[in-house]
Steps between C-alpha positions, in 0.01 A plus 500: 500500500212632287481349144525846341825563684629157395486625142700810593205721408329770697125429553400800283703362208257209461219748435679613184602158363177433302534838331860433401365220282261741330552497127463838334160617379624639174803303383608749238573766757583299810803315627433217748824583674377844603419524869138481615406758763193444718356760730193435715363578844485127589610166354412137570676195350376143504803323348343152511202612290711738291286806572619850597250771585599866509254754645472876516637735234677217319750599231698240306766626259728321256667707231234700315211301646313629806202329664294675767212368706340487843567123520731293276504121532787308341445130421829315460471135607837326509658843431357520146294808437153411366314827545469829682164641603460868585194672645446871543293805433645461243793259475746635240767378262743725316744351251629532143381290208742316274539819289586710805164679517354559847211276612283586801243246621262531791207309647350400830665157455798392291647158443847473350593173328873526429530165318254621232584871538132582556334758724134441585318812620152494651275762654520842332787378282694751296816492288676803357764430239663816371197714400256211464258392775296183553227454765284209599393295796762237412812535287756231419824646364789298359805719565731300275270495196328835574159331456200621700153353556237700688145420613206716604528775756261706710332639188454153360754585229876488456662837434809562287650838421762507225718800421595512132869487426678734266467414135823426323615773264414427139792464263480623148 
């Protein structure tokens, strides 16, 4: 009998196991018990190396977090998620920050580091958080702390666009 069948699992179920270990990207708005849904044109799993590769219109969803890319590689040696790498034109992440505000990130390449709650964007990197926008060639964003670090882009400069908030009403 095939080892997959010995475990009582269908072969396709092993493709999803590394993602079931995925910790949420934004802990304030995620629940690790929510199901992870993966859609792709093709999938390849190397269980011994702990690498799963999803290709073609990849969409990964867990709660309010959605990741899209042309190729998403999941690194989970010994069934512990270390990182997810997404590539696309662009690869995209949509989630909510700890205050429930929408966050949209996109770049040619993204690396997700769940243990540190960081997203590393490179190649035409851009983050939109509510009405604010940040652009650079490389952006490192800490989802838990809402801290961002950007480095030079195509213009040789980092761009940030801030929308002023409403001023609190003055009391007499």
